[in-house]
N, CA, C and O atoms as a CHARMM CRD file, in Angstrom:
* protein
*
  380
    1    1 ALA  N    -28.62600  15.15200 -54.04800 PROA 1      0.00000
    2    1 ALA  CA   -29.42000  14.26700 -53.13600 PROA 1      0.00000
    3    1 ALA  C    -28.87000  12.86100 -53.34200 PROA 1      0.00000
    4    1 ALA  O    -28.72300  12.38500 -54.46800 PROA 1      0.00000
    5    2 SER  N    -28.57200  12.21500 -52.22300 PROA 2      0.00000
    6    2 SER  CA   -28.00700  10.84500 -52.27000 PROA 2      0.00000
    7    2 SER  C    -26.85800  10.71600 -53.20700 PROA 2      0.00000
    8    2 SER  O    -26.63200   9.64500 -53.76900 PROA 2      0.00000
    9    3 GLY  N    -26.10900  11.80000 -53.39600 PROA 3      0.00000
   10    3 GLY  CA   -24.90600  11.76900 -54.28700 PROA 3      0.00000
   11    3 GLY  C    -25.31800  11.80700 -55.77200 PROA 3      0.00000
   12    3 GLY  O    -24.47800  11.55500 -56.63600 PROA 3      0.00000
   13    4 VAL  N    -26.56200  12.11000 -56.08200 PROA 4      0.00000
   14    4 VAL  CA   -27.07900  12.07600 -57.44900 PROA 4      0.00000
   15    4 VAL  C    -27.45400  13.49700 -57.86600 PROA 4      0.00000
   16    4 VAL  O    -28.12900  14.21300 -57.12500 PROA 4      0.00000
   17    5 ARG  N    -27.01200  13.89900 -59.05800 PROA 5      0.00000
   18    5 ARG  CA   -27.42400  15.19800 -59.57300 PROA 5      0.00000
   19    5 ARG  C    -28.89900  15.13300 -60.05800 PROA 5      0.00000
   20    5 ARG  O    -29.33300  14.18900 -60.71900 PROA 5      0.00000
   21    6 TRP  N    -29.62800  16.20000 -59.68100 PROA 6      0.00000
   22    6 TRP  CA   -30.99400  16.27800 -60.22400 PROA 6      0.00000
   23    6 TRP  C    -31.29100  17.68000 -60.67600 PROA 6      0.00000
   24    6 TRP  O    -30.56100  18.62700 -60.38100 PROA 6      0.00000
   25    7 PHE  N    -32.38400  17.78700 -61.40200 PROA 7      0.00000
   26    7 PHE  CA   -32.70300  19.06700 -62.07400 PROA 7      0.00000
   27    7 PHE  C    -34.07800  19.52400 -61.77800 PROA 7      0.00000
   28    7 PHE  O    -34.94500  18.73300 -61.40600 PROA 7      0.00000
   29    8 VAL  N    -34.29500  20.81100 -61.94000 PROA 8      0.00000
   30    8 VAL  CA   -35.60200  21.39300 -61.81100 PROA 8      0.00000
   31    8 VAL  C    -36.01800  22.07900 -63.12200 PROA 8      0.00000
   32    8 VAL  O    -35.33600  22.99400 -63.58400 PROA 8      0.00000
   33    9 SER  N    -37.10400  21.65200 -63.70600 PROA 9      0.00000
   34    9 SER  CA   -37.62200  22.32000 -64.94800 PROA 9      0.00000
   35    9 SER  C    -38.85800  23.12200 -64.57500 PROA 9      0.00000
   36    9 SER  O    -39.67100  22.70400 -63.75000 PROA 9      0.00000
   37   10 PHE  N    -38.98000  24.28600 -65.20300 PROA 10     0.00000
   38   10 PHE  CA   -40.13100  25.21400 -64.91700 PROA 10     0.00000
   39   10 PHE  C    -40.98500  25.28400 -66.11100 PROA 10     0.00000
   40   10 PHE  O    -40.53400  25.32500 -67.25500 PROA 10     0.00000
   41   11 PHE  N    -42.28900  25.29700 -65.79500 PROA 11     0.00000
   42   11 PHE  CA   -43.32200  25.30200 -66.85700 PROA 11     0.00000
   43   11 PHE  C    -44.36600  26.34200 -66.57400 PROA 11     0.00000
   44   11 PHE  O    -44.62600  26.66600 -65.41500 PROA 11     0.00000
   45   12 GLY  N    -44.98700  26.88600 -67.64200 PROA 12     0.00000
   46   12 GLY  CA   -46.06100  27.80800 -67.50300 PROA 12     0.00000
   47   12 GLY  C    -45.67300  29.11000 -66.84400 PROA 12     0.00000
   48   12 GLY  O    -46.50700  29.70200 -66.16000 PROA 12     0.00000
   49   13 CYS  N    -44.46200  29.58500 -67.00900 PROA 13     0.00000
   50   13 CYS  CA   -43.94500  30.81000 -66.35200 PROA 13     0.00000
   51   13 CYS  C    -44.34200  32.00800 -67.10100 PROA 13     0.00000
   52   13 CYS  O    -44.59800  31.93900 -68.30300 PROA 13     0.00000
   53   14 GLU  N    -44.40500  33.13500 -66.41700 PROA 14     0.00000
   54   14 GLU  CA   -44.74100  34.43300 -66.98900 PROA 14     0.00000
   55   14 GLU  C    -43.51200  35.30400 -66.79900 PROA 14     0.00000
   56   14 GLU  O    -43.26500  35.81400 -65.70600 PROA 14     0.00000
   57   15 LYS  N    -42.75100  35.46900 -67.85500 PROA 15     0.00000
   58   15 LYS  CA   -41.52000  36.31600 -67.78700 PROA 15     0.00000
   59   15 LYS  C    -40.55200  35.85100 -66.77500 PROA 15     0.00000
   60   15 LYS  O    -39.93200  36.65800 -66.08200 PROA 15     0.00000
   61   16 GLY  N    -40.40000  34.54500 -66.66800 PROA 16     0.00000
   62   16 GLY  CA   -39.47300  33.92300 -65.70300 PROA 16     0.00000
   63   16 GLY  C    -39.94400  33.85000 -64.23700 PROA 16     0.00000
   64   16 GLY  O    -39.15300  33.58700 -63.33100 PROA 16     0.00000
   65   17 ALA  N    -41.21200  34.08400 -64.03300 PROA 17     0.00000
   66   17 ALA  CA   -41.75100  34.00300 -62.63800 PROA 17     0.00000
   67   17 ALA  C    -43.15100  33.42400 -62.67100 PROA 17     0.00000
   68   17 ALA  O    -43.69000  33.17900 -63.75100 PROA 17     0.00000
   69   18 ASN  N    -43.74800  33.20200 -61.51700 PROA 18     0.00000
   70   18 ASN  CA   -45.09000  32.74100 -61.38000 PROA 18     0.00000
   71   18 ASN  C    -45.32600  31.47300 -62.22100 PROA 18     0.00000
   72   18 ASN  O    -46.30500  31.39600 -62.96400 PROA 18     0.00000
   73   19 CYS  N    -44.46600  30.52300 -62.10600 PROA 19     0.00000
   74   19 CYS  CA   -44.51700  29.24300 -62.84000 PROA 19     0.00000
   75   19 CYS  C    -45.72600  28.46900 -62.31200 PROA 19     0.00000
   76   19 CYS  O    -46.03700  28.54100 -61.12300 PROA 19     0.00000
   77   20 SER  N    -46.42000  27.71900 -63.20400 PROA 20     0.00000
   78   20 SER  CA   -47.56700  26.95000 -62.81600 PROA 20     0.00000
   79   20 SER  C    -47.19600  25.56000 -62.34900 PROA 20     0.00000
   80   20 SER  O    -47.94100  24.92400 -61.60300 PROA 20     0.00000
   81   21 THR  N    -46.00900  25.07900 -62.80300 PROA 21     0.00000
   82   21 THR  CA   -45.55100  23.74600 -62.51300 PROA 21     0.00000
   83   21 THR  C    -44.05900  23.68100 -62.51000 PROA 21     0.00000
   84   21 THR  O    -43.40300  24.34600 -63.31200 PROA 21     0.00000
   85   22 VAL  N    -43.48900  22.86600 -61.59200 PROA 22     0.00000
   86   22 VAL  CA   -42.08900  22.55400 -61.69400 PROA 22     0.00000
   87   22 VAL  C    -42.01300  21.00200 -61.71900 PROA 22     0.00000
   88   22 VAL  O    -42.88900  20.29800 -61.21800 PROA 22     0.00000
   89   23 THR  N    -40.91700  20.52200 -62.32900 PROA 23     0.00000
   90   23 THR  CA   -40.67200  19.06300 -62.35600 PROA 23     0.00000
   91   23 THR  C    -39.24800  18.85000 -61.84500 PROA 23     0.00000
   92   23 THR  O    -38.29500  19.45700 -62.33400 PROA 23     0.00000
   93   24 PHE  N    -39.13300  17.98900 -60.86700 PROA 24     0.00000
   94   24 PHE  CA   -37.83600  17.54700 -60.39800 PROA 24     0.00000
   95   24 PHE  C    -37.54000  16.26500 -61.14600 PROA 24     0.00000
   96   24 PHE  O    -38.39700  15.39300 -61.28400 PROA 24     0.00000
   97   25 SER  N    -36.28700  16.16500 -61.63400 PROA 25     0.00000
   98   25 SER  CA   -35.97500  14.92300 -62.40300 PROA 25     0.00000
   99   25 SER  C    -34.49700  14.56800 -62.26800 PROA 25     0.00000
  100   25 SER  O    -33.65100  15.40300 -61.95000 PROA 25     0.00000
  101   26 SER  N    -34.23600  13.32300 -62.51800 PROA 26     0.00000
  102   26 SER  CA   -32.90200  12.80400 -62.57300 PROA 26     0.00000
  103   26 SER  C    -32.83400  11.63800 -63.54900 PROA 26     0.00000
  104   26 SER  O    -33.82400  10.92700 -63.72400 PROA 26     0.00000
  105   27 GLY  N    -31.71800  11.43500 -64.17000 PROA 27     0.00000
  106   27 GLY  CA   -31.58300  10.31100 -65.11200 PROA 27     0.00000
  107   27 GLY  C    -30.22500   9.70600 -65.07600 PROA 27     0.00000
  108   27 GLY  O    -29.26100  10.31600 -64.61200 PROA 27     0.00000
  109   28 TRP  N    -30.15100   8.49000 -65.57400 PROA 28     0.00000
  110   28 TRP  CA   -28.89800   7.75300 -65.56700 PROA 28     0.00000
  111   28 TRP  C    -28.64100   7.24000 -66.92000 PROA 28     0.00000
  112   28 TRP  O    -29.57900   6.95700 -67.66500 PROA 28     0.00000
  113   29 SER  N    -27.35600   7.10100 -67.28800 PROA 29     0.00000
  114   29 SER  CA   -26.94500   6.41900 -68.52400 PROA 29     0.00000
  115   29 SER  C    -26.66100   4.99300 -68.21100 PROA 29     0.00000
  116   29 SER  O    -25.50800   4.57700 -68.10000 PROA 29     0.00000
  117   30 ASP  N    -27.70600   4.25100 -68.07100 PROA 30     0.00000
  118   30 ASP  CA   -27.60600   2.87000 -67.71400 PROA 30     0.00000
  119   30 ASP  C    -28.72700   2.06000 -68.33200 PROA 30     0.00000
  120   30 ASP  O    -29.81400   1.92200 -67.77200 PROA 30     0.00000
  121   31 GLY  N    -28.42800   1.53600 -69.49300 PROA 31     0.00000
  122   31 GLY  CA   -29.44600   0.76500 -70.23000 PROA 31     0.00000
  123   31 GLY  C    -29.73600  -0.59600 -69.74700 PROA 31     0.00000
  124   31 GLY  O    -30.43700  -1.36200 -70.40800 PROA 31     0.00000
  125   32 SER  N    -29.17300  -0.94500 -68.52000 PROA 32     0.00000
  126   32 SER  CA   -29.36900  -2.30300 -68.01300 PROA 32     0.00000
  127   32 SER  C    -30.65200  -2.43100 -67.22400 PROA 32     0.00000
  128   32 SER  O    -31.04200  -3.55800 -66.91800 PROA 32     0.00000
  129   33 VAL  N    -31.32800  -1.37100 -66.87700 PROA 33     0.00000
  130   33 VAL  CA   -32.56900  -1.42800 -66.11800 PROA 33     0.00000
  131   33 VAL  C    -33.66200  -1.90800 -67.04700 PROA 33     0.00000
  132   33 VAL  O    -33.83400  -1.35500 -68.13300 PROA 33     0.00000
  133   34 LYS  N    -34.37100  -2.87900 -66.66200 PROA 34     0.00000
  134   34 LYS  CA   -35.48300  -3.46400 -67.51600 PROA 34     0.00000
  135   34 LYS  C    -36.81600  -2.78900 -67.22300 PROA 34     0.00000
  136   34 LYS  O    -37.04900  -2.30500 -66.11500 PROA 34     0.00000
  137   35 LEU  N    -37.68100  -2.76400 -68.21900 PROA 35     0.00000
  138   35 LEU  CA   -39.03600  -2.18300 -68.12700 PROA 35     0.00000
  139   35 LEU  C    -39.80600  -2.78900 -66.99000 PROA 35     0.00000
  140   35 LEU  O    -40.54500  -2.07600 -66.31200 PROA 35     0.00000
  141   36 ASP  N    -39.66300  -4.10700 -66.74200 PROA 36     0.00000
  142   36 ASP  CA   -40.38700  -4.68500 -65.61600 PROA 36     0.00000
  143   36 ASP  C    -40.04100  -4.04800 -64.30700 PROA 36     0.00000
  144   36 ASP  O    -40.90800  -3.86500 -63.45300 PROA 36     0.00000
  145   37 LYS  N    -38.75800  -3.69800 -64.12800 PROA 37     0.00000
  146   37 LYS  CA   -38.32600  -3.04800 -62.92100 PROA 37     0.00000
  147   37 LYS  C    -38.92900  -1.66300 -62.77200 PROA 37     0.00000
  148   37 LYS  O    -39.36900  -1.27400 -61.69000 PROA 37     0.00000
  149   38 ILE  N    -38.94200  -0.92200 -63.87600 PROA 38     0.00000
  150   38 ILE  CA   -39.55900   0.39600 -63.91100 PROA 38     0.00000
  151   38 ILE  C    -41.05600   0.31200 -63.58100 PROA 38     0.00000
  152   38 ILE  O    -41.57200   1.09700 -62.78600 PROA 38     0.00000
  153   39 ASN  N    -41.72300  -0.63000 -64.19100 PROA 39     0.00000
  154   39 ASN  CA   -43.14200  -0.85900 -63.90800 PROA 39     0.00000
  155   39 ASN  C    -43.41600  -1.17800 -62.44100 PROA 39     0.00000
  156   39 ASN  O    -44.38600  -0.69900 -61.85300 PROA 39     0.00000
  157   40 GLU  N    -42.53900  -1.99700 -61.86800 PROA 40     0.00000
  158   40 GLU  CA   -42.63000  -2.34000 -60.43700 PROA 40     0.00000
  159   40 GLU  C    -42.56600  -1.08100 -59.58800 PROA 40     0.00000
  160   40 GLU  O    -43.36900  -0.92600 -58.66800 PROA 40     0.00000
  161   41 TRP  N    -41.62400  -0.16800 -59.87300 PROA 41     0.00000
  162   41 TRP  CA   -41.51300   1.13300 -59.17500 PROA 41     0.00000
  163   41 TRP  C    -42.83600   1.88500 -59.27400 PROA 41     0.00000
  164   41 TRP  O    -43.39600   2.32200 -58.26900 PROA 41     0.00000
  165   42 ASN  N    -43.32000   2.02600 -60.49600 PROA 42     0.00000
  166   42 ASN  CA   -44.55800   2.85500 -60.70200 PROA 42     0.00000
  167   42 ASN  C    -45.78300   2.15900 -60.04400 PROA 42     0.00000
  168   42 ASN  O    -46.69300   2.83800 -59.56900 PROA 42     0.00000
  169   43 ARG  N    -45.80000   0.92400 -60.02000 PROA 43     0.00000
  170   43 ARG  CA   -46.90900   0.21400 -59.40400 PROA 43     0.00000
  171   43 ARG  C    -46.96600   0.47500 -57.85200 PROA 43     0.00000
  172   43 ARG  O    -48.04100   0.57800 -57.26000 PROA 43     0.00000
  173   44 ASP  N    -45.81000   0.57000 -57.26500 PROA 44     0.00000
  174   44 ASP  CA   -45.73600   0.64200 -55.79000 PROA 44     0.00000
  175   44 ASP  C    -45.56300   2.04100 -55.28900 PROA 44     0.00000
  176   44 ASP  O    -45.65400   2.24000 -54.07700 PROA 44     0.00000
  177   45 LYS  N    -45.31600   3.04800 -56.12800 PROA 45     0.00000
  178   45 LYS  CA   -45.07700   4.42000 -55.69500 PROA 45     0.00000
  179   45 LYS  C    -46.16400   5.33500 -56.17100 PROA 45     0.00000
  180   45 LYS  O    -46.66500   5.19800 -57.28700 PROA 45     0.00000
  181   46 ARG  N    -46.52500   6.25400 -55.34000 PROA 46     0.00000
  182   46 ARG  CA   -47.70900   7.04100 -55.72000 PROA 46     0.00000
  183   46 ARG  C    -47.34200   8.40000 -56.36700 PROA 46     0.00000
  184   46 ARG  O    -48.03300   8.82500 -57.29400 PROA 46     0.00000
  185   47 PHE  N    -46.30700   9.07100 -55.91900 PROA 47     0.00000
  186   47 PHE  CA   -46.05300  10.41200 -56.35500 PROA 47     0.00000
  187   47 PHE  C    -44.99400  10.60400 -57.43000 PROA 47     0.00000
  188   47 PHE  O    -45.14200  11.44900 -58.31300 PROA 47     0.00000
  189   48 SER  N    -43.93700   9.82500 -57.35200 PROA 48     0.00000
  190   48 SER  CA   -42.92100   9.94200 -58.37800 PROA 48     0.00000
  191   48 SER  C    -43.22200   8.94100 -59.47900 PROA 48     0.00000
  192   48 SER  O    -43.95800   7.97700 -59.26400 PROA 48     0.00000
  193   49 ARG  N    -42.65100   9.16900 -60.66800 PROA 49     0.00000
  194   49 ARG  CA   -42.82100   8.23900 -61.77600 PROA 49     0.00000
  195   49 ARG  C    -41.49000   8.00200 -62.39400 PROA 49     0.00000
  196   49 ARG  O    -40.63100   8.88400 -62.42800 PROA 49     0.00000
  197   50 ALA  N    -41.31700   6.78400 -62.89400 PROA 50     0.00000
  198   50 ALA  CA   -40.10600   6.43200 -63.60600 PROA 50     0.00000
  199   50 ALA  C    -40.45400   5.93800 -65.00600 PROA 50     0.00000
  200   50 ALA  O    -41.55800   5.45200 -65.24900 PROA 50     0.00000
  201   51 TYR  N    -39.49500   6.06900 -65.92400 PROA 51     0.00000
  202   51 TYR  CA   -39.67100   5.56300 -67.21800 PROA 51     0.00000
  203   51 TYR  C    -38.26800   5.35500 -67.85900 PROA 51     0.00000
  204   51 TYR  O    -37.24500   5.78000 -67.32300 PROA 51     0.00000
  205   52 LEU  N    -38.27800   4.70700 -68.98500 PROA 52     0.00000
  206   52 LEU  CA   -37.02400   4.47400 -69.74000 PROA 52     0.00000
  207   52 LEU  C    -37.11900   5.50800 -70.93200 PROA 52     0.00000
  208   52 LEU  O    -38.12800   5.58500 -71.63400 PROA 52     0.00000
  209   53 ASP  N    -36.03900   6.27200 -71.10500 PROA 53     0.00000
  210   53 ASP  CA   -36.03700   7.21100 -72.20300 PROA 53     0.00000
  211   53 ASP  C    -35.77100   6.47700 -73.49600 PROA 53     0.00000
  212   53 ASP  O    -35.74100   5.24700 -73.53200 PROA 53     0.00000
  213   54 LYS  N    -35.57100   7.26600 -74.59800 PROA 54     0.00000
  214   54 LYS  CA   -35.45200   6.66000 -75.97300 PROA 54     0.00000
  215   54 LYS  C    -34.23000   5.73300 -76.01800 PROA 54     0.00000
  216   54 LYS  O    -34.22500   4.76200 -76.77400 PROA 54     0.00000
  217   55 GLU  N    -33.22300   6.01300 -75.23800 PROA 55     0.00000
  218   55 GLU  CA   -32.03000   5.19400 -75.20300 PROA 55     0.00000
  219   55 GLU  C    -32.12500   4.00300 -74.26100 PROA 55     0.00000
  220   55 GLU  O    -31.21800   3.17200 -74.20700 PROA 55     0.00000
  221   56 GLY  N    -33.22900   3.92200 -73.51700 PROA 56     0.00000
  222   56 GLY  CA   -33.43700   2.82100 -72.55800 PROA 56     0.00000
  223   56 GLY  C    -32.83300   3.09800 -71.18600 PROA 56     0.00000
  224   56 GLY  O    -32.63000   2.19500 -70.37400 PROA 56     0.00000
  225   57 ASP  N    -32.54300   4.42200 -70.95000 PROA 57     0.00000
  226   57 ASP  CA   -31.95400   4.84000 -69.65000 PROA 57     0.00000
  227   57 ASP  C    -33.08400   5.21800 -68.68800 PROA 57     0.00000
  228   57 ASP  O    -34.08400   5.79800 -69.11100 PROA 57     0.00000
  229   58 PRO  N    -32.93200   4.89000 -67.37300 PROA 58     0.00000
  230   58 PRO  CA   -33.94700   5.20400 -66.44100 PROA 58     0.00000
  231   58 PRO  C    -34.01000   6.69500 -66.08000 PROA 58     0.00000
  232   58 PRO  O    -32.97700   7.34800 -65.93300 PROA 58     0.00000
  233   59 ILE  N    -35.20400   7.21100 -65.94200 PROA 59     0.00000
  234   59 ILE  CA   -35.46900   8.59700 -65.57000 PROA 59     0.00000
  235   59 ILE  C    -36.50700   8.55700 -64.41800 PROA 59     0.00000
  236   59 ILE  O    -37.47200   7.79500 -64.44900 PROA 59     0.00000
  237   60 LEU  N    -36.26000   9.41200 -63.40500 PROA 60     0.00000
  238   60 LEU  CA   -37.23100   9.60000 -62.34600 PROA 60     0.00000
  239   60 LEU  C    -37.73300  11.01900 -62.32200 PROA 60     0.00000
  240   60 LEU  O    -36.92800  11.94700 -62.38900 PROA 60     0.00000
  241   61 GLU  N    -39.01800  11.22400 -62.23000 PROA 61     0.00000
  242   61 GLU  CA   -39.59900  12.56900 -62.23800 PROA 61     0.00000
  243   61 GLU  C    -40.66800  12.70900 -61.14700 PROA 61     0.00000
  244   61 GLU  O    -41.27200  11.73500 -60.69600 PROA 61     0.00000
  245   62 PHE  N    -40.87000  13.97000 -60.75000 PROA 62     0.00000
  246   62 PHE  CA   -41.80200  14.31600 -59.67600 PROA 62     0.00000
  247   62 PHE  C    -42.32900  15.68600 -60.04700 PROA 62     0.00000
  248   62 PHE  O    -41.54700  16.63200 -60.14200 PROA 62     0.00000
  249   63 ASP  N    -43.62400  15.82400 -60.25800 PROA 63     0.00000
  250   63 ASP  CA   -44.22500  17.11800 -60.61000 PROA 63     0.00000
  251   63 ASP  C    -44.75800  17.82600 -59.34400 PROA 63     0.00000
  252   63 ASP  O    -45.25200  17.18200 -58.41900 PROA 63     0.00000
  253   64 VAL  N    -44.64400  19.15600 -59.33100 PROA 64     0.00000
  254   64 VAL  CA   -45.20000  19.96800 -58.24900 PROA 64     0.00000
  255   64 VAL  C    -46.11100  21.02400 -58.88700 PROA 64     0.00000
  256   64 VAL  O    -45.65400  21.84900 -59.67800 PROA 64     0.00000
  257   65 ASP  N    -47.37400  20.99400 -58.54600 PROA 65     0.00000
  258   65 ASP  CA   -48.35500  21.91900 -59.11300 PROA 65     0.00000
  259   65 ASP  C    -48.35100  23.19600 -58.24700 PROA 65     0.00000
  260   65 ASP  O    -48.58700  23.15700 -57.04000 PROA 65     0.00000
  261   66 LEU  N    -48.06600  24.34300 -58.93000 PROA 66     0.00000
  262   66 LEU  CA   -48.01400  25.61900 -58.22600 PROA 66     0.00000
  263   66 LEU  C    -49.13700  26.53700 -58.74500 PROA 66     0.00000
  264   66 LEU  O    -49.21500  27.69300 -58.32900 PROA 66     0.00000
  265   67 ASP  N    -49.96600  26.06800 -59.60300 PROA 67     0.00000
  266   67 ASP  CA   -50.99400  26.84700 -60.23300 PROA 67     0.00000
  267   67 ASP  C    -52.05700  27.34400 -59.23400 PROA 67     0.00000
  268   67 ASP  O    -52.27900  26.72600 -58.19300 PROA 67     0.00000
  269   68 LYS  N    -52.68400  28.43000 -59.55800 PROA 68     0.00000
  270   68 LYS  CA   -53.78400  28.96900 -58.77800 PROA 68     0.00000
  271   68 LYS  C    -53.42900  29.24900 -57.29900 PROA 68     0.00000
  272   68 LYS  O    -54.08000  28.74900 -56.38200 PROA 68     0.00000
  273   69 GLY  N    -52.38600  30.05700 -57.10400 PROA 69     0.00000
  274   69 GLY  CA   -52.04900  30.49700 -55.80100 PROA 69     0.00000
  275   69 GLY  C    -50.75800  29.91400 -55.21400 PROA 69     0.00000
  276   69 GLY  O    -50.33300  30.28800 -54.12000 PROA 69     0.00000
  277   70 GLY  N    -50.14700  28.99400 -55.96000 PROA 70     0.00000
  278   70 GLY  CA   -48.87900  28.45000 -55.50800 PROA 70     0.00000
  279   70 GLY  C    -48.99800  27.60300 -54.19000 PROA 70     0.00000
  280   70 GLY  O    -50.01700  26.96200 -53.93500 PROA 70     0.00000
  281   71 MET  N    -47.97600  27.63400 -53.42700 PROA 71     0.00000
  282   71 MET  CA   -47.90400  26.85900 -52.17700 PROA 71     0.00000
  283   71 MET  C    -46.99300  27.52800 -51.20800 PROA 71     0.00000
  284   71 MET  O    -46.14500  28.32500 -51.60900 PROA 71     0.00000
  285   72 SER  N    -47.13500  27.23700 -49.95600 PROA 72     0.00000
  286   72 SER  CA   -46.27400  27.78300 -48.93800 PROA 72     0.00000
  287   72 SER  C    -44.82100  27.34000 -49.10900 PROA 72     0.00000
  288   72 SER  O    -44.55300  26.29500 -49.70200 PROA 72     0.00000
  289   73 ARG  N    -43.91000  28.11400 -48.60200 PROA 73     0.00000
  290   73 ARG  CA   -42.52800  27.76900 -48.62800 PROA 73     0.00000
  291   73 ARG  C    -42.28500  26.40100 -47.95500 PROA 73     0.00000
  292   73 ARG  O    -41.55700  25.55800 -48.47800 PROA 73     0.00000
  293   74 ALA  N    -42.92000  26.20800 -46.77500 PROA 74     0.00000
  294   74 ALA  CA   -42.77200  24.95400 -46.07500 PROA 74     0.00000
  295   74 ALA  C    -43.21600  23.76500 -46.85400 PROA 74     0.00000
  296   74 ALA  O    -42.55300  22.72800 -46.83800 PROA 74     0.00000
  297   75 LEU  N    -44.35200  23.88800 -47.55700 PROA 75     0.00000
  298   75 LEU  CA   -44.83000  22.74900 -48.36400 PROA 75     0.00000
  299   75 LEU  C    -43.91700  22.48100 -49.57300 PROA 75     0.00000
  300   75 LEU  O    -43.68000  21.33400 -49.95000 PROA 75     0.00000
  301   76 PHE  N    -43.41100  23.58600 -50.17300 PROA 76     0.00000
  302   76 PHE  CA   -42.49600  23.39000 -51.26400 PROA 76     0.00000
  303   76 PHE  C    -41.22700  22.69700 -50.80800 PROA 76     0.00000
  304   76 PHE  O    -40.72900  21.82600 -51.52200 PROA 76     0.00000
  305   77 ILE  N    -40.68300  23.04200 -49.65200 PROA 77     0.00000
  306   77 ILE  CA   -39.51900  22.39200 -49.11200 PROA 77     0.00000
  307   77 ILE  C    -39.82900  20.92500 -48.80200 PROA 77     0.00000
  308   77 ILE  O    -38.99500  20.04700 -49.02200 PROA 77     0.00000
  309   78 ASP  N    -41.02200  20.67100 -48.29700 PROA 78     0.00000
  310   78 ASP  CA   -41.46200  19.28700 -48.03000 PROA 78     0.00000
  311   78 ASP  C    -41.45400  18.45700 -49.31500 PROA 78     0.00000
  312   78 ASP  O    -41.05800  17.29100 -49.31400 PROA 78     0.00000
  313   79 ASN  N    -41.90100  19.08300 -50.41400 PROA 79     0.00000
  314   79 ASN  CA   -41.93500  18.36800 -51.72300 PROA 79     0.00000
  315   79 ASN  C    -40.49700  18.12100 -52.19600 PROA 79     0.00000
  316   79 ASN  O    -40.22400  17.05900 -52.75600 PROA 79     0.00000
  317   80 VAL  N    -39.60700  19.02700 -51.99800 PROA 80     0.00000
  318   80 VAL  CA   -38.19400  18.82900 -52.40500 PROA 80     0.00000
  319   80 VAL  C    -37.64200  17.66800 -51.57200 PROA 80     0.00000
  320   80 VAL  O    -37.01400  16.76800 -52.13100 PROA 80     0.00000
  321   81 GLU  N    -37.85800  17.66300 -50.26100 PROA 81     0.00000
  322   81 GLU  CA   -37.36500  16.61600 -49.37900 PROA 81     0.00000
  323   81 GLU  C    -37.96600  15.23700 -49.76600 PROA 81     0.00000
  324   81 GLU  O    -37.29700  14.20600 -49.69800 PROA 81     0.00000
  325   82 PHE  N    -39.24500  15.26500 -50.16900 PROA 82     0.00000
  326   82 PHE  CA   -39.87200  13.97100 -50.59100 PROA 82     0.00000
  327   82 PHE  C    -39.21100  13.46000 -51.84900 PROA 82     0.00000
  328   82 PHE  O    -38.95500  12.26300 -51.98000 PROA 82     0.00000
  329   83 PHE  N    -38.92500  14.38200 -52.79900 PROA 83     0.00000
  330   83 PHE  CA   -38.23100  13.93600 -54.02100 PROA 83     0.00000
  331   83 PHE  C    -36.86600  13.41000 -53.69100 PROA 83     0.00000
  332   83 PHE  O    -36.47300  12.37800 -54.23700 PROA 83     0.00000
  333   84 GLU  N    -36.09900  14.07600 -52.80500 PROA 84     0.00000
  334   84 GLU  CA   -34.80600  13.58500 -52.42000 PROA 84     0.00000
  335   84 GLU  C    -34.88300  12.20300 -51.82600 PROA 84     0.00000
  336   84 GLU  O    -34.04500  11.35700 -52.13600 PROA 84     0.00000
  337   85 THR  N    -35.81700  11.95700 -51.02000 PROA 85     0.00000
  338   85 THR  CA   -36.02900  10.65000 -50.40000 PROA 85     0.00000
  339   85 THR  C    -36.40000   9.63100 -51.49800 PROA 85     0.00000
  340   85 THR  O    -35.85600   8.52600 -51.49700 PROA 85     0.00000
  341   86 SER  N    -37.29200   9.96300 -52.41700 PROA 86     0.00000
  342   86 SER  CA   -37.62900   9.04800 -53.50700 PROA 86     0.00000
  343   86 SER  C    -36.47600   8.77900 -54.39500 PROA 86     0.00000
  344   86 SER  O    -36.31200   7.65800 -54.87600 PROA 86     0.00000
  345   87 LEU  N    -35.63700   9.80300 -54.64000 PROA 87     0.00000
  346   87 LEU  CA   -34.41900   9.66000 -55.43100 PROA 87     0.00000
  347   87 LEU  C    -33.50900   8.60800 -54.84100 PROA 87     0.00000
  348   87 LEU  O    -33.07200   7.68200 -55.52400 PROA 87     0.00000
  349   88 GLY  N    -33.22400   8.77100 -53.52800 PROA 88     0.00000
  350   88 GLY  CA   -32.40300   7.80900 -52.85600 PROA 88     0.00000
  351   88 GLY  C    -32.92700   6.38700 -52.92100 PROA 88     0.00000
  352   88 GLY  O    -32.16700   5.44600 -53.14900 PROA 88     0.00000
  353   89 ALA  N    -34.24600   6.23200 -52.71700 PROA 89     0.00000
  354   89 ALA  CA   -34.87800   4.96800 -52.81600 PROA 89     0.00000
  355   89 ALA  C    -34.81000   4.38100 -54.20900 PROA 89     0.00000
  356   89 ALA  O    -34.58700   3.18200 -54.37500 PROA 89     0.00000
  357   90 PHE  N    -35.00500   5.24300 -55.23500 PROA 90     0.00000
  358   90 PHE  CA   -34.91500   4.78600 -56.62500 PROA 90     0.00000
  359   90 PHE  C    -33.55300   4.27000 -56.99900 PROA 90     0.00000
  360   90 PHE  O    -33.42600   3.24200 -57.66500 PROA 90     0.00000
  361   91 VAL  N    -32.46800   5.02800 -56.54400 PROA 91     0.00000
  362   91 VAL  CA   -31.11000   4.59300 -56.81200 PROA 91     0.00000
  363   91 VAL  C    -30.87700   3.25500 -56.25800 PROA 91     0.00000
  364   91 VAL  O    -30.29100   2.41000 -56.93600 PROA 91     0.00000
  365   92 GLN  N    -31.31400   2.99200 -55.01800 PROA 92     0.00000
  366   92 GLN  CA   -31.15200   1.66700 -54.44200 PROA 92     0.00000
  367   92 GLN  C    -31.97100   0.57400 -55.17700 PROA 92     0.00000
  368   92 GLN  O    -31.53700  -0.57100 -55.30100 PROA 92     0.00000
  369   93 PHE  N    -33.14400   0.96300 -55.64700 PROA 93     0.00000
  370   93 PHE  CA   -34.05900   0.06700 -56.29700 PROA 93     0.00000
  371   93 PHE  C    -33.52300  -0.43800 -57.59700 PROA 93     0.00000
  372   93 PHE  O    -33.63500  -1.62400 -57.90800 PROA 93     0.00000
  373   94 ILE  N    -32.89900   0.51200 -58.41700 PROA 94     0.00000
  374   94 ILE  CA   -32.43600   0.07500 -59.72600 PROA 94     0.00000
  375   94 ILE  C    -31.05000  -0.54600 -59.69800 PROA 94     0.00000
  376   94 ILE  O    -30.59300  -1.02300 -60.73700 PROA 94     0.00000
  377   95 ARG  N    -30.36100  -0.56800 -58.57600 PROA 95     0.00000
  378   95 ARG  CA   -28.99400  -1.11900 -58.50700 PROA 95     0.00000
  379   95 ARG  C    -29.05000  -2.58400 -58.15000 PROA 95     0.00000
  380   95 ARG  O    -28.01000  -3.23300 -58.04200 PROA 95     0.00000
């Protein structure tokens, strides 16, 4: 998405299926982004969250709750597209 590699992590799964949560995430090896900038992102954005990891590199994450019945394919795709849009905006924001 936006030329940036991102990952999907699965949580609360039963034998590799029926996961209760997935997290979309992406990170950069760029210690030049300041905490004030990360806080500005989090203050103005509702669904994604950003933070600096232990090395001071920026990370963007977005959780999707699938518990208690999951969600439709269309809504899941909408969440993926929303993360891709957020990812592109975040890349521009931190540069």
